[in-house]
N, C-alpha and C positions, 0 to 999 in steps of 0.2 A: 213849202212853208212860208209862203209869201205873205199870207194874211195873218200871221201870228202877232199877238199883242205882246206887250212888254212883260207881262207876268208869265208868259210861256204857254198860254192856252190857245187852242185853235178857235176860230170863230164859231165852229159847230159846238164846241164845249161850252161856249158862253150862252148860246141859245138854249142848251140843255139846262144849264144852271138857272136861267130865267124861268124856264118851264117848271122846274122843281120848286122854285121860290113862290110860284103862284098857288101851290097846294098849302092849305092851312093846316094847322096842327090837328084839327078834328077829322080831317079827311085822311084816308089811308090809301096807299097805292099797293096793288097786288102785282108782284113780279113772278111769273110762273117759272119754275125750275123743272126742266124735263130731263128724264133719264130713260134711256132705252134699255129694255130687257130683251134677252134672247131666249126663246123657247124652242127646244129641240124635240121633235117627235120621231119615232121609228115606226116603220111599217115592215111587215114580213111579206116578202114577195117571193112566190114560188118560182124557182128557176128551172126545176126539173123534178123527176120522181125516180125512186129506185125501188124495185121489187125484188125481194130475196126469197128464194124457194129452197127448202131443205128436203133432201131425198135420203132415206135410210134403206140400205139393203142388208139382208141377212146372208151370212155365209157360215156353213158348218166347218169347224176345224177340229181335227183329231190331235190331241196332245198326248205324248208319252212322258210321264213324269216319274222319276224314281222316288219312292216313298221309303223312308227309314223308320223303322220301329225299334225302340229300345225297351228292354225289360230290365228292371232293377231288382236285384236280389239283396235283401237286407238280412244279415246274420248277426245275432248278438252273441258275443263271447264274454263270459264272465271272467274277470281277472281276480278280483278280491284280494288285493295285496297293497301294502303301503309303499309309496314311492317317495323319494327324497325331493325331487323337483317335479313340477307339473309337466306332462308331455305336451308336445306342440298341439294346438287345437285341431289341425288337419294335417295328415301326412298321406302319402301315396306309396303303395307297393304294387307296381305294375298298373293294371286297370282298376285296382281296388282303392277306393278312398277310405281312409280310416279316421273316424272321429272318436276321440277319447272322452269318456264321461268320468268326471272326478267329483268327489264331495269332500268336504272338510269334516274331520272327526276330531273330537277332543280326546287326547290320549294323556292319561295320567301315568307317569312312570315313577315307581317307588324304588329308590336305590339306597344302599347303605353308605353312609358317609362316616369314615373313621375320624373321630374327634381327637382321642388320646388313648394311651395305653398305660396301665398300671403294672409295673414290674415288681413282683413280690418274691423275695428270696428267703428261705428258711435256713437258719444257722442253728446247730445243735451243740450245746455245751453241757458238761456234767461237772458239778461241784459237790463237795462234802460240806454238810451243814451240821453243826453241833447245837443241840437244843436240850434243855432240861425241862421236863414236864412231869406232872403228877399223873400217874395212870392208876386207875382203880380196877380192882378185879374182885369179883364175887365168886365165892365157892359155896357149895351146898354139901353139908355132911348129913348123911342119912344113917341112923342107928335103928336097927331092927331088934326088937326084943321078942323072945319066944314066949309063948304063953304056957302055963303050967298044965294045962289040960291036954296035953298031947300024950 
């Protein structure tokens, strides 16, 4: 920095300043700005091949399988009686499953209800009564007269 001036600019900076001062206001200067862009491409390169072959063979096999066959016997038993509480929906007696079928019925019960009693007692008494009354009596008197012609 041997050639620096008092204002702190280098001699090259001074010559640049003079160069810019030569440009008039009507002239313009173009300063290019450059930006680098990166473009990436891919290529598929075959590095090898694979071939797959499938082979199917048939083989007969004998199987012994136990088969279970069940038969169901359904028997309806009519009960036709009133119950106080509903039986369980399903119950078992041995190998037999029992399903109860119920229906609701309206039952009207007519009973006697004693409200009250009347107690009646008969008492007999005998008394003498004296009474004066006028009593009428009619009599018939019949007179027969004999005729002279007899």
